N, CA, C, O and CB atoms as a CASP TS submission, in Angstrom:
PFRMAT TS
TARGET T0000
AUTHOR 0000-0000-0000
METHOD Language model
MODEL 1
PARENT N/A
ATOM      1  N   UNK     1     133.817  83.524  90.872  1.00  0.00           N
ATOM      2  CA  UNK     1     134.937  82.852  90.269  1.00  0.00           C
ATOM      3  C   UNK     1     134.827  81.345  90.448  1.00  0.00           C
ATOM      4  O   UNK     1     135.115  80.581  89.526  1.00  0.00           O
ATOM      5  CB  UNK     1     136.232  83.363  90.856  1.00  0.00           C
ATOM      6  N   UNK     2     134.419  80.929  91.610  1.00  0.00           N
ATOM      7  CA  UNK     2     134.303  79.504  91.877  1.00  0.00           C
ATOM      8  C   UNK     2     133.222  78.881  91.004  1.00  0.00           C
ATOM      9  O   UNK     2     133.384  77.766  90.509  1.00  0.00           O
ATOM     10  CB  UNK     2     133.999  79.259  93.357  1.00  0.00           C
ATOM     11  N   UNK     3     132.123  79.602  90.815  1.00  0.00           N
ATOM     12  CA  UNK     3     131.003  79.081  90.034  1.00  0.00           C
ATOM     13  C   UNK     3     131.112  79.423  88.556  1.00  0.00           C
ATOM     14  O   UNK     3     130.205  79.109  87.786  1.00  0.00           O
ATOM     15  CB  UNK     3     129.704  79.613  90.579  1.00  0.00           C
ATOM     16  N   UNK     4     132.216  80.067  88.142  1.00  0.00           N
ATOM     17  CA  UNK     4     132.441  80.451  86.745  1.00  0.00           C
ATOM     18  C   UNK     4     131.295  81.266  86.167  1.00  0.00           C
ATOM     19  O   UNK     4     130.900  81.056  85.020  1.00  0.00           O
ATOM     20  CB  UNK     4     132.655  79.220  85.901  1.00  0.00           C
ATOM     21  N   UNK     5     130.758  82.196  86.953  1.00  0.00           N
ATOM     22  CA  UNK     5     129.690  83.065  86.471  1.00  0.00           C
ATOM     23  C   UNK     5     130.270  84.115  85.540  1.00  0.00           C
ATOM     24  O   UNK     5     131.392  84.579  85.741  1.00  0.00           O
ATOM     25  CB  UNK     5     128.947  83.733  87.648  1.00  0.00           C
ATOM     26  N   UNK     6     129.527  84.479  84.548  1.00  0.00           N
ATOM     27  CA  UNK     6     129.942  85.495  83.590  1.00  0.00           C
ATOM     28  C   UNK     6     129.152  86.775  83.864  1.00  0.00           C
ATOM     29  O   UNK     6     127.957  86.710  84.153  1.00  0.00           O
ATOM     30  CB  UNK     6     129.730  85.006  82.120  1.00  0.00           C
ATOM     31  N   UNK     7     129.800  87.927  83.777  1.00  0.00           N
ATOM     32  CA  UNK     7     129.073  89.183  84.011  1.00  0.00           C
ATOM     33  C   UNK     7     128.074  89.441  82.896  1.00  0.00           C
ATOM     34  O   UNK     7     128.245  88.993  81.762  1.00  0.00           O
ATOM     35  CB  UNK     7     130.052  90.367  84.125  1.00  0.00           C
ATOM     36  N   UNK     8     127.040  90.166  83.244  1.00  0.00           N
ATOM     37  CA  UNK     8     126.059  90.562  82.240  1.00  0.00           C
ATOM     38  C   UNK     8     126.628  91.694  81.399  1.00  0.00           C
ATOM     39  O   UNK     8     127.641  92.294  81.757  1.00  0.00           O
ATOM     40  CB  UNK     8     124.727  90.988  82.903  1.00  0.00           C
ATOM     41  N   UNK     9     125.984  91.977  80.297  1.00  0.00           N
ATOM     42  CA  UNK     9     126.404  93.099  79.462  1.00  0.00           C
ATOM     43  C   UNK     9     126.192  94.403  80.228  1.00  0.00           C
ATOM     44  O   UNK     9     125.284  94.493  81.054  1.00  0.00           O
ATOM     45  CB  UNK     9     125.621  93.116  78.116  1.00  0.00           C
ATOM     46  N   UNK    10     127.021  95.410  79.961  1.00  0.00           N
ATOM     47  CA  UNK    10     126.839  96.706  80.627  1.00  0.00           C
ATOM     48  C   UNK    10     125.483  97.310  80.286  1.00  0.00           C
ATOM     49  O   UNK    10     124.945  97.091  79.200  1.00  0.00           O
ATOM     50  CB  UNK    10     127.962  97.678  80.229  1.00  0.00           C
ATOM     51  N   UNK    11     124.948  98.059  81.214  1.00  0.00           N
ATOM     52  CA  UNK    11     123.675  98.735  80.998  1.00  0.00           C
ATOM     53  C   UNK    11     123.955 100.116  80.433  1.00  0.00           C
ATOM     54  O   UNK    11     124.757 100.877  80.975  1.00  0.00           O
ATOM     55  CB  UNK    11     122.848  98.826  82.316  1.00  0.00           C
ATOM     56  N   UNK    12     123.294 100.420  79.354  1.00  0.00           N
ATOM     57  CA  UNK    12     123.417 101.764  78.794  1.00  0.00           C
ATOM     58  C   UNK    12     122.111 102.496  79.073  1.00  0.00           C
ATOM     59  O   UNK    12     121.035 101.902  79.003  1.00  0.00           O
ATOM     60  CB  UNK    12     123.735 101.726  77.249  1.00  0.00           C
ATOM     61  N   UNK    13     122.204 103.759  79.382  1.00  0.00           N
ATOM     62  CA  UNK    13     121.006 104.520  79.705  1.00  0.00           C
ATOM     63  C   UNK    13     120.637 104.343  81.167  1.00  0.00           C
ATOM     64  O   UNK    13     121.498 104.088  82.008  1.00  0.00           O
ATOM     65  CB  UNK    13     119.844 104.099  78.809  1.00  0.00           C
ATOM     66  N   UNK    14     119.372 104.477  81.458  1.00  0.00           N
ATOM     67  CA  UNK    14     118.887 104.424  82.833  1.00  0.00           C
ATOM     68  C   UNK    14     118.545 102.993  83.254  1.00  0.00           C
ATOM     69  O   UNK    14     117.919 102.244  82.504  1.00  0.00           O
ATOM     70  CB  UNK    14     117.663 105.323  82.992  1.00  0.00           C
ATOM     71  N   UNK    15     118.958 102.637  84.441  1.00  0.00           N
ATOM     72  CA  UNK    15     118.609 101.339  85.011  1.00  0.00           C
ATOM     73  C   UNK    15     117.444 101.464  85.982  1.00  0.00           C
ATOM     74  O   UNK    15     117.113 100.514  86.692  1.00  0.00           O
ATOM     75  CB  UNK    15     119.817 100.723  85.716  1.00  0.00           C
ATOM     76  N   UNK    16     116.834 102.622  86.010  1.00  0.00           N
ATOM     77  CA  UNK    16     115.776 102.915  86.980  1.00  0.00           C
ATOM     78  C   UNK    16     114.609 101.933  86.912  1.00  0.00           C
ATOM     79  O   UNK    16     114.064 101.562  87.952  1.00  0.00           O
ATOM     80  CB  UNK    16     115.262 104.315  86.762  1.00  0.00           C
ATOM     81  N   UNK    17     114.224 101.514  85.744  1.00  0.00           N
ATOM     82  CA  UNK    17     113.044 100.655  85.599  1.00  0.00           C
ATOM     83  C   UNK    17     113.366  99.164  85.603  1.00  0.00           C
ATOM     84  O   UNK    17     112.467  98.344  85.416  1.00  0.00           O
ATOM     85  CB  UNK    17     112.328 100.997  84.328  1.00  0.00           C
ATOM     86  N   UNK    18     114.615  98.801  85.809  1.00  0.00           N
ATOM     87  CA  UNK    18     114.984  97.388  85.846  1.00  0.00           C
ATOM     88  C   UNK    18     114.595  96.774  87.187  1.00  0.00           C
ATOM     89  O   UNK    18     114.527  97.485  88.189  1.00  0.00           O
ATOM     90  CB  UNK    18     116.495  97.214  85.594  1.00  0.00           C
ATOM     91  N   UNK    19     114.341  95.476  87.223  1.00  0.00           N
ATOM     92  CA  UNK    19     114.002  94.829  88.500  1.00  0.00           C
ATOM     93  C   UNK    19     115.201  94.846  89.455  1.00  0.00           C
ATOM     94  O   UNK    19     116.356  94.913  89.034  1.00  0.00           O
ATOM     95  CB  UNK    19     113.534  93.370  88.260  1.00  0.00           C
ATOM     96  N   UNK    20     114.890  94.785  90.740  1.00  0.00           N
ATOM     97  CA  UNK    20     115.936  94.772  91.765  1.00  0.00           C
ATOM     98  C   UNK    20     116.559  93.392  91.857  1.00  0.00           C
ATOM     99  O   UNK    20     115.849  92.387  91.850  1.00  0.00           O
ATOM    100  CB  UNK    20     115.369  95.194  93.132  1.00  0.00           C
ATOM    101  N   UNK    21     117.873  93.333  91.942  1.00  0.00           N
ATOM    102  CA  UNK    21     118.562  92.065  92.091  1.00  0.00           C
ATOM    103  C   UNK    21     118.945  91.774  93.530  1.00  0.00           C
ATOM    104  O   UNK    21     119.200  90.626  93.892  1.00  0.00           O
ATOM    105  CB  UNK    21     119.785  92.046  91.230  1.00  0.00           C
ATOM    106  N   UNK    22     118.986  92.816  94.348  1.00  0.00           N
ATOM    107  CA  UNK    22     119.357  92.657  95.754  1.00  0.00           C
ATOM    108  C   UNK    22     118.115  92.783  96.626  1.00  0.00           C
ATOM    109  O   UNK    22     117.122  93.379  96.211  1.00  0.00           O
ATOM    110  CB  UNK    22     120.422  93.704  96.168  1.00  0.00           C
ATOM    111  N   UNK    23     118.165  92.226  97.829  1.00  0.00           N
ATOM    112  CA  UNK    23     117.012  92.346  98.736  1.00  0.00           C
ATOM    113  C   UNK    23     116.687  93.809  99.026  1.00  0.00           C
ATOM    114  O   UNK    23     117.576  94.661  99.060  1.00  0.00           O
ATOM    115  CB  UNK    23     117.286  91.601 100.054  1.00  0.00           C
ATOM    116  N   UNK    24     115.413  94.084  99.234  1.00  0.00           N
ATOM    117  CA  UNK    24     114.961  95.448  99.509  1.00  0.00           C
ATOM    118  C   UNK    24     114.834  95.740 100.995  1.00  0.00           C
ATOM    119  O   UNK    24     114.594  96.886 101.373  1.00  0.00           O
ATOM    120  CB  UNK    24     113.639  95.693  98.839  1.00  0.00           C
ATOM    121  N   UNK    25     114.993  94.717 101.859  1.00  0.00           N
ATOM    122  CA  UNK    25     114.899  94.945 103.297  1.00  0.00           C
ATOM    123  C   UNK    25     115.776  93.939 104.038  1.00  0.00           C
ATOM    124  O   UNK    25     116.237  92.954 103.461  1.00  0.00           O
ATOM    125  CB  UNK    25     113.431  94.843 103.775  1.00  0.00           C
ATOM    126  N   UNK    26     115.992  94.200 105.302  1.00  0.00           N
ATOM    127  CA  UNK    26     116.902  93.372 106.084  1.00  0.00           C
ATOM    128  C   UNK    26     116.367  91.951 106.265  1.00  0.00           C
ATOM    129  O   UNK    26     117.138  90.993 106.212  1.00  0.00           O
ATOM    130  CB  UNK    26     117.147  94.011 107.441  1.00  0.00           C
ATOM    131  N   UNK    27     115.073  91.804 106.476  1.00  0.00           N
ATOM    132  CA  UNK    27     114.506  90.457 106.652  1.00  0.00           C
ATOM    133  C   UNK    27     114.828  89.560 105.459  1.00  0.00           C
ATOM    134  O   UNK    27     115.259  88.418 105.618  1.00  0.00           O
ATOM    135  CB  UNK    27     112.980  90.538 106.846  1.00  0.00           C
ATOM    136  N   UNK    28     114.613  90.095 104.277  1.00  0.00           N
ATOM    137  CA  UNK    28     114.876  89.322 103.060  1.00  0.00           C
ATOM    138  C   UNK    28     116.369  89.031 102.907  1.00  0.00           C
ATOM    139  O   UNK    28     116.750  87.929 102.512  1.00  0.00           O
ATOM    140  CB  UNK    28     114.356  90.075 101.823  1.00  0.00           C
ATOM    141  N   UNK    29     117.209  90.011 103.218  1.00  0.00           N
ATOM    142  CA  UNK    29     118.657  89.818 103.104  1.00  0.00           C
ATOM    143  C   UNK    29     119.148  88.730 104.058  1.00  0.00           C
ATOM    144  O   UNK    29     119.957  87.885 103.674  1.00  0.00           O
ATOM    145  CB  UNK    29     119.393  91.134 103.386  1.00  0.00           C
ATOM    146  N   UNK    30     118.669  88.749 105.282  1.00  0.00           N
ATOM    147  CA  UNK    30     119.075  87.732 106.270  1.00  0.00           C
ATOM    148  C   UNK    30     118.587  86.353 105.831  1.00  0.00           C
ATOM    149  O   UNK    30     119.318  85.369 105.943  1.00  0.00           O
ATOM    150  CB  UNK    30     118.516  88.077 107.685  1.00  0.00           C
ATOM    151  N   UNK    31     117.362  86.283 105.336  1.00  0.00           N
ATOM    152  CA  UNK    31     116.829  84.997 104.869  1.00  0.00           C
ATOM    153  C   UNK    31     117.662  84.453 103.711  1.00  0.00           C
ATOM    154  O   UNK    31     117.999  83.269 103.681  1.00  0.00           O
ATOM    155  CB  UNK    31     115.357  85.147 104.438  1.00  0.00           C
ATOM    156  N   UNK    32     117.987  85.322 102.766  1.00  0.00           N
ATOM    157  CA  UNK    32     118.770  84.867 101.617  1.00  0.00           C
ATOM    158  C   UNK    32     120.188  84.467 102.018  1.00  0.00           C
ATOM    159  O   UNK    32     120.748  83.534 101.443  1.00  0.00           O
ATOM    160  CB  UNK    32     118.823  85.957 100.555  1.00  0.00           C
ATOM    161  N   UNK    33     120.770  85.153 102.987  1.00  0.00           N
ATOM    162  CA  UNK    33     122.091  84.768 103.472  1.00  0.00           C
ATOM    163  C   UNK    33     122.043  83.377 104.094  1.00  0.00           C
ATOM    164  O   UNK    33     122.925  82.553 103.852  1.00  0.00           O
ATOM    165  CB  UNK    33     122.613  85.792 104.493  1.00  0.00           C
ATOM    166  N   UNK    34     121.017  83.120 104.890  1.00  0.00           N
ATOM    167  CA  UNK    34     120.881  81.795 105.516  1.00  0.00           C
ATOM    168  C   UNK    34     120.698  80.678 104.498  1.00  0.00           C
ATOM    169  O   UNK    34     121.011  79.522 104.782  1.00  0.00           O
ATOM    170  CB  UNK    34     119.710  81.793 106.474  1.00  0.00           C
ATOM    171  N   UNK    35     120.189  81.017 103.304  1.00  0.00           N
ATOM    172  CA  UNK    35     119.946  80.013 102.270  1.00  0.00           C
ATOM    173  C   UNK    35     121.065  79.922 101.237  1.00  0.00           C
ATOM    174  O   UNK    35     120.994  79.086 100.336  1.00  0.00           O
ATOM    175  CB  UNK    35     118.652  80.313 101.573  1.00  0.00           C
ATOM    176  N   UNK    36     122.081  80.746 101.342  1.00  0.00           N
ATOM    177  CA  UNK    36     123.134  80.807 100.332  1.00  0.00           C
ATOM    178  C   UNK    36     124.294  79.883 100.717  1.00  0.00           C
ATOM    179  O   UNK    36     125.214  80.282 101.431  1.00  0.00           O
ATOM    180  CB  UNK    36     123.636  82.261 100.158  1.00  0.00           C
ATOM    181  N   UNK    37     124.232  78.665 100.239  1.00  0.00           N
ATOM    182  CA  UNK    37     125.226  77.668 100.622  1.00  0.00           C
ATOM    183  C   UNK    37     126.662  78.049 100.247  1.00  0.00           C
ATOM    184  O   UNK    37     127.571  77.791 101.037  1.00  0.00           O
ATOM    185  CB  UNK    37     124.881  76.358  99.986  1.00  0.00           C
ATOM    186  N   UNK    38     126.907  78.651  99.080  1.00  0.00           N
ATOM    187  CA  UNK    38     128.291  79.060  98.789  1.00  0.00           C
ATOM    188  C   UNK    38     128.857  80.038  99.829  1.00  0.00           C
ATOM    189  O   UNK    38     130.018  79.917 100.219  1.00  0.00           O
ATOM    190  CB  UNK    38     128.357  79.698  97.408  1.00  0.00           C
ATOM    191  N   UNK    39     128.043  81.007 100.279  1.00  0.00           N
ATOM    192  CA  UNK    39     128.520  81.929 101.304  1.00  0.00           C
ATOM    193  C   UNK    39     128.684  81.243 102.646  1.00  0.00           C
ATOM    194  O   UNK    39     129.633  81.532 103.375  1.00  0.00           O
ATOM    195  CB  UNK    39     127.572  83.100 101.439  1.00  0.00           C
ATOM    196  N   UNK    40     127.784  80.348 102.983  1.00  0.00           N
ATOM    197  CA  UNK    40     127.894  79.602 104.240  1.00  0.00           C
ATOM    198  C   UNK    40     129.175  78.783 104.230  1.00  0.00           C
ATOM    199  O   UNK    40     129.891  78.730 105.230  1.00  0.00           O
ATOM    200  CB  UNK    40     126.659  78.681 104.456  1.00  0.00           C
ATOM    201  N   UNK    41     129.464  78.146 103.104  1.00  0.00           N
ATOM    202  CA  UNK    41     130.695  77.360 103.005  1.00  0.00           C
ATOM    203  C   UNK    41     131.938  78.241 103.136  1.00  0.00           C
ATOM    204  O   UNK    41     132.926  77.837 103.749  1.00  0.00           O
ATOM    205  CB  UNK    41     130.731  76.602 101.676  1.00  0.00           C
ATOM    206  N   UNK    42     131.888  79.441 102.559  1.00  0.00           N
ATOM    207  CA  UNK    42     133.047  80.326 102.593  1.00  0.00           C
ATOM    208  C   UNK    42     133.232  80.958 103.981  1.00  0.00           C
ATOM    209  O   UNK    42     134.355  81.049 104.478  1.00  0.00           O
ATOM    210  CB  UNK    42     132.901  81.420 101.530  1.00  0.00           C
ATOM    211  N   UNK    43     132.136  81.391 104.598  1.00  0.00           N
ATOM    212  CA  UNK    43     132.232  82.114 105.868  1.00  0.00           C
ATOM    213  C   UNK    43     132.176  81.203 107.090  1.00  0.00           C
ATOM    214  O   UNK    43     132.688  81.565 108.150  1.00  0.00           O
ATOM    215  CB  UNK    43     131.127  83.128 105.956  1.00  0.00           C
ATOM    216  N   UNK    44     131.580  80.063 106.965  1.00  0.00           N
ATOM    217  CA  UNK    44     131.360  79.026 107.981  1.00  0.00           C
ATOM    218  C   UNK    44     129.933  79.120 108.525  1.00  0.00           C
ATOM    219  O   UNK    44     129.400  80.214 108.709  1.00  0.00           O
ATOM    220  CB  UNK    44     132.392  79.160 109.138  1.00  0.00           C
ATOM    221  N   UNK    45     129.332  77.973 108.777  1.00  0.00           N
ATOM    222  CA  UNK    45     127.967  77.967 109.315  1.00  0.00           C
ATOM    223  C   UNK    45     127.862  78.708 110.646  1.00  0.00           C
ATOM    224  O   UNK    45     126.865  79.387 110.892  1.00  0.00           O
ATOM    225  CB  UNK    45     127.486  76.536 109.492  1.00  0.00           C
ATOM    226  N   UNK    46     128.871  78.591 111.503  1.00  0.00           N
ATOM    227  CA  UNK    46     128.825  79.267 112.801  1.00  0.00           C
ATOM    228  C   UNK    46     128.808  80.790 112.635  1.00  0.00           C
ATOM    229  O   UNK    46     128.064  81.484 113.327  1.00  0.00           O
ATOM    230  CB  UNK    46     130.026  78.845 113.661  1.00  0.00           C
ATOM    231  N   UNK    47     129.635  81.308 111.711  1.00  0.00           N
ATOM    232  CA  UNK    47     129.664  82.752 111.485  1.00  0.00           C
ATOM    233  C   UNK    47     128.329  83.246 110.945  1.00  0.00           C
ATOM    234  O   UNK    47     127.796  84.244 111.432  1.00  0.00           O
ATOM    235  CB  UNK    47     130.791  83.119 110.516  1.00  0.00           C
ATOM    236  N   UNK    48     127.784  82.561 109.945  1.00  0.00           N
ATOM    237  CA  UNK    48     126.515  82.994 109.344  1.00  0.00           C
ATOM    238  C   UNK    48     125.402  82.961 110.388  1.00  0.00           C
ATOM    239  O   UNK    48     124.577  83.873 110.440  1.00  0.00           O
ATOM    240  CB  UNK    48     126.144  82.097 108.132  1.00  0.00           C
ATOM    241  N   UNK    49     125.373  81.932 111.208  1.00  0.00           N
ATOM    242  CA  UNK    49     124.351  81.860 112.259  1.00  0.00           C
ATOM    243  C   UNK    49     124.500  83.019 113.244  1.00  0.00           C
ATOM    244  O   UNK    49     123.519  83.687 113.568  1.00  0.00           O
ATOM    245  CB  UNK    49     124.441  80.515 113.006  1.00  0.00           C
ATOM    246  N   UNK    50     125.713  83.257 113.717  1.00  0.00           N
ATOM    247  CA  UNK    50     125.942  84.342 114.676  1.00  0.00           C
ATOM    248  C   UNK    50     125.630  85.704 114.057  1.00  0.00           C
ATOM    249  O   UNK    50     124.974  86.537 114.683  1.00  0.00           O
ATOM    250  CB  UNK    50     127.393  84.314 115.176  1.00  0.00           C
ATOM    251  N   UNK    51     126.094  85.927 112.841  1.00  0.00           N
ATOM    252  CA  UNK    51     125.879  87.207 112.158  1.00  0.00           C
ATOM    253  C   UNK    51     124.395  87.495 111.968  1.00  0.00           C
ATOM    254  O   UNK    51     123.933  88.603 112.243  1.00  0.00           O
ATOM    255  CB  UNK    51     126.586  87.211 110.800  1.00  0.00           C
ATOM    256  N   UNK    52     123.652  86.504 111.502  1.00  0.00           N
ATOM    257  CA  UNK    52     122.233  86.729 111.240  1.00  0.00           C
ATOM    258  C   UNK    52     121.446  86.915 112.539  1.00  0.00           C
ATOM    259  O   UNK    52     120.481  87.679 112.570  1.00  0.00           O
ATOM    260  CB  UNK    52     121.653  85.561 110.441  1.00  0.00           C
ATOM    261  N   UNK    53     121.840  86.240 113.588  1.00  0.00           N
ATOM    262  CA  UNK    53     121.182  86.441 114.882  1.00  0.00           C
ATOM    263  C   UNK    53     121.414  87.865 115.380  1.00  0.00           C
ATOM    264  O   UNK    53     120.490  88.513 115.871  1.00  0.00           O
ATOM    265  CB  UNK    53     121.698  85.420 115.921  1.00  0.00           C
ATOM    266  N   UNK    54     122.648  88.350 115.251  1.00  0.00           N
ATOM    267  CA  UNK    54     122.965  89.725 115.674  1.00  0.00           C
ATOM    268  C   UNK    54     122.186  90.732 114.842  1.00  0.00           C
ATOM    269  O   UNK    54     121.625  91.680 115.392  1.00  0.00           O
ATOM    270  CB  UNK    54     124.481  90.000 115.555  1.00  0.00           C
ATOM    271  N   UNK    55     122.140  90.548 113.535  1.00  0.00           N
ATOM    272  CA  UNK    55     121.423  91.493 112.662  1.00  0.00           C
ATOM    273  C   UNK    55     119.930  91.517 112.983  1.00  0.00           C
ATOM    274  O   UNK    55     119.317  92.584 112.970  1.00  0.00           O
ATOM    275  CB  UNK    55     121.634  91.123 111.180  1.00  0.00           C
ATOM    276  N   UNK    56     119.343  90.365 113.269  1.00  0.00           N
ATOM    277  CA  UNK    56     117.929  90.329 113.638  1.00  0.00           C
ATOM    278  C   UNK    56     117.691  91.051 114.958  1.00  0.00           C
ATOM    279  O   UNK    56     116.701  91.767 115.104  1.00  0.00           O
ATOM    280  CB  UNK    56     117.436  88.882 113.734  1.00  0.00           C
ATOM    281  N   UNK    57     118.591  90.869 115.919  1.00  0.00           N
ATOM    282  CA  UNK    57     118.455  91.550 117.214  1.00  0.00           C
ATOM    283  C   UNK    57     118.596  93.062 117.039  1.00  0.00           C
ATOM    284  O   UNK    57     117.834  93.827 117.630  1.00  0.00           O
ATOM    285  CB  UNK    57     119.513  91.027 118.221  1.00  0.00           C
ATOM    286  N   UNK    58     119.558  93.492 116.234  1.00  0.00           N
ATOM    287  CA  UNK    58     119.725  94.924 115.968  1.00  0.00           C
ATOM    288  C   UNK    58     118.482  95.506 115.301  1.00  0.00           C
ATOM    289  O   UNK    58     118.063  96.619 115.620  1.00  0.00           O
ATOM    290  CB  UNK    58     120.958  95.164 115.084  1.00  0.00           C
ATOM    291  N   UNK    59     117.902  94.760 114.388  1.00  0.00           N
ATOM    292  CA  UNK    59     116.707  95.230 113.691  1.00  0.00           C
ATOM    293  C   UNK    59     115.520  95.357 114.645  1.00  0.00           C
ATOM    294  O   UNK    59     114.733  96.297 114.536  1.00  0.00           O
ATOM    295  CB  UNK    59     116.357  94.283 112.543  1.00  0.00           C
ATOM    296  N   UNK    60     115.391  94.424 115.568  1.00  0.00           N
ATOM    297  CA  UNK    60     114.316  94.501 116.565  1.00  0.00           C
ATOM    298  C   UNK    60     114.461  95.756 117.417  1.00  0.00           C
ATOM    299  O   UNK    60     113.468  96.423 117.707  1.00  0.00           O
ATOM    300  CB  UNK    60     114.319  93.249 117.463  1.00  0.00           C
ATOM    301  N   UNK    61     115.681  96.082 117.818  1.00  0.00           N
ATOM    302  CA  UNK    61     115.920  97.304 118.593  1.00  0.00           C
ATOM    303  C   UNK    61     115.583  98.529 117.746  1.00  0.00           C
ATOM    304  O   UNK    61     114.954  99.468 118.232  1.00  0.00           O
ATOM    305  CB  UNK    61     117.394  97.370 119.081  1.00  0.00           C
ATOM    306  N   UNK    62     115.997  98.519 116.490  1.00  0.00           N
ATOM    307  CA  UNK    62     115.706  99.624 115.580  1.00  0.00           C
ATOM    308  C   UNK    62     114.204  99.841 115.442  1.00  0.00           C
ATOM    309  O   UNK    62     113.751 100.985 115.426  1.00  0.00           O
ATOM    310  CB  UNK    62     116.327  99.361 114.207  1.00  0.00           C
ATOM    311  N   UNK    63     113.436  98.785 115.344  1.00  0.00           N
ATOM    312  CA  UNK    63     111.991  98.913 115.158  1.00  0.00           C
ATOM    313  C   UNK    63     111.290  99.507 116.375  1.00  0.00           C
ATOM    314  O   UNK    63     110.175 100.015 116.253  1.00  0.00           O
ATOM    315  CB  UNK    63     111.393  97.563 114.842  1.00  0.00           C
ATOM    316  N   UNK    64     111.916  99.453 117.534  1.00  0.00           N
ATOM    317  CA  UNK    64     111.316 100.001 118.748  1.00  0.00           C
ATOM    318  C   UNK    64     111.502 101.520 118.859  1.00  0.00           C
ATOM    319  O   UNK    64     110.854 102.164 119.684  1.00  0.00           O
ATOM    320  CB  UNK    64     111.914  99.321 119.968  1.00  0.00           C
ATOM    321  N   UNK    65     112.375 102.084 118.042  1.00  0.00           N
ATOM    322  CA  UNK    65     112.675 103.515 118.111  1.00  0.00           C
ATOM    323  C   UNK    65     111.742 104.282 117.178  1.00  0.00           C
ATOM    324  O   UNK    65     111.515 103.878 116.037  1.00  0.00           O
ATOM    325  CB  UNK    65     114.160 103.788 117.741  1.00  0.00           C
ATOM    326  N   UNK    66     111.214 105.373 117.670  1.00  0.00           N
ATOM    327  CA  UNK    66     110.385 106.236 116.839  1.00  0.00           C
ATOM    328  C   UNK    66     111.307 107.233 116.162  1.00  0.00           C
ATOM    329  O   UNK    66     112.007 107.996 116.828  1.00  0.00           O
ATOM    330  CB  UNK    66     109.272 106.960 117.679  1.00  0.00           C
ATOM    331  N   UNK    67     111.306 107.224 114.854  1.00  0.00           N
ATOM    332  CA  UNK    67     112.198 108.111 114.101  1.00  0.00           C
ATOM    333  C   UNK    67     111.672 109.541 114.094  1.00  0.00           C
ATOM    334  O   UNK    67     110.509 109.790 114.414  1.00  0.00           O
ATOM    335  CB  UNK    67     112.367 107.608 112.662  1.00  0.00           C
ATOM    336  N   UNK    68     112.543 110.473 113.723  1.00  0.00           N
ATOM    337  CA  UNK    68     112.127 111.874 113.615  1.00  0.00           C
ATOM    338  C   UNK    68     111.037 112.024 112.552  1.00  0.00           C
ATOM    339  O   UNK    68     110.124 112.833 112.719  1.00  0.00           O
ATOM    340  CB  UNK    68     113.338 112.778 113.275  1.00  0.00           C
ATOM    341  N   UNK    69     111.121 111.256 111.462  1.00  0.00           N
ATOM    342  CA  UNK    69     110.089 111.312 110.430  1.00  0.00           C
ATOM    343  C   UNK    69     108.747 110.859 111.003  1.00  0.00           C
ATOM    344  O   UNK    69     107.723 111.493 110.747  1.00  0.00           O
ATOM    345  CB  UNK    69     110.483 110.437 109.219  1.00  0.00           C
ATOM    346  N   UNK    70     108.739 109.763 111.779  1.00  0.00           N
ATOM    347  CA  UNK    70     107.493 109.273 112.381  1.00  0.00           C
ATOM    348  C   UNK    70     106.916 110.295 113.348  1.00  0.00           C
ATOM    349  O   UNK    70     105.706 110.518 113.370  1.00  0.00           O
ATOM    350  CB  UNK    70     107.733 107.941 113.106  1.00  0.00           C
ATOM    351  N   UNK    71     107.782 110.921 114.154  1.00  0.00           N
ATOM    352  CA  UNK    71     107.295 111.948 115.082  1.00  0.00           C
ATOM    353  C   UNK    71     106.658 113.100 114.325  1.00  0.00           C
ATOM    354  O   UNK    71     105.589 113.586 114.693  1.00  0.00           O
ATOM    355  CB  UNK    71     108.439 112.468 115.963  1.00  0.00           C
ATOM    356  N   UNK    72     107.322 113.527 113.272  1.00  0.00           N
ATOM    357  CA  UNK    72     106.831 114.691 112.534  1.00  0.00           C
ATOM    358  C   UNK    72     105.563 114.388 111.747  1.00  0.00           C
ATOM    359  O   UNK    72     104.632 115.194 111.743  1.00  0.00           O
ATOM    360  CB  UNK    72     107.901 115.196 111.593  1.00  0.00           C
ATOM    361  N   UNK    73     105.515 113.240 111.082  1.00  0.00           N
ATOM    362  CA  UNK    73     104.423 112.969 110.146  1.00  0.00           C
ATOM    363  C   UNK    73     103.286 112.117 110.704  1.00  0.00           C
ATOM    364  O   UNK    73     102.157 112.186 110.218  1.00  0.00           O
ATOM    365  CB  UNK    73     104.971 112.299 108.949  1.00  0.00           C
ATOM    366  N   UNK    74     103.581 111.324 111.713  1.00  0.00           N
ATOM    367  CA  UNK    74     102.537 110.418 112.200  1.00  0.00           C
ATOM    368  C   UNK    74     101.971 110.824 113.556  1.00  0.00           C
ATOM    369  O   UNK    74     100.754 110.897 113.724  1.00  0.00           O
ATOM    370  CB  UNK    74     103.082 109.020 112.291  1.00  0.00           C
ATOM    371  N   UNK    75     102.834 111.085 114.511  1.00  0.00           N
ATOM    372  CA  UNK    75     102.352 111.365 115.857  1.00  0.00           C
ATOM    373  C   UNK    75     101.538 112.662 115.927  1.00  0.00           C
ATOM    374  O   UNK    75     100.592 112.763 116.709  1.00  0.00           O
ATOM    375  CB  UNK    75     103.524 111.442 116.816  1.00  0.00           C
ATOM    376  N   UNK    76     101.900 113.628 115.127  1.00  0.00           N
ATOM    377  CA  UNK    76     101.178 114.895 115.157  1.00  0.00           C
ATOM    378  C   UNK    76      99.807 114.792 114.476  1.00  0.00           C
ATOM    379  O   UNK    76      98.968 115.678 114.638  1.00  0.00           O
ATOM    380  CB  UNK    76     102.011 115.979 114.486  1.00  0.00           C
ATOM    381  N   UNK    77      99.583 113.736 113.730  1.00  0.00           N
ATOM    382  CA  UNK    77      98.316 113.565 113.019  1.00  0.00           C
ATOM    383  C   UNK    77      97.366 112.589 113.699  1.00  0.00           C
ATOM    384  O   UNK    77      96.337 112.227 113.128  1.00  0.00           O
ATOM    385  CB  UNK    77      98.583 113.100 111.621  1.00  0.00           C
ATOM    386  N   UNK    78      97.694 112.167 114.894  1.00  0.00           N
ATOM    387  CA  UNK    78      96.849 111.193 115.596  1.00  0.00           C
ATOM    388  C   UNK    78      95.771 111.906 116.355  1.00  0.00           C
ATOM    389  O   UNK    78      94.953 111.265 117.015  1.00  0.00           O
ATOM    390  CB  UNK    78      97.674 110.322 116.548  1.00  0.00           C
TER
END
């Protein structure tokens, strides 16, 4: 609303083959949030900094865990 953006036309049929508009992983999402000045202005630089630091820390903890899929498909094949 602030930037007076207009919505795109509705998609008819399948959107399966269209390019992705949102980040596909957390690293990219955090990077884009840090670069999005309108959101930083709305949420405050302190909030965006704290939020992104927490999300990166959570992701690091997540990466240390071996998932059930990894146990089933990778560890048994080593």
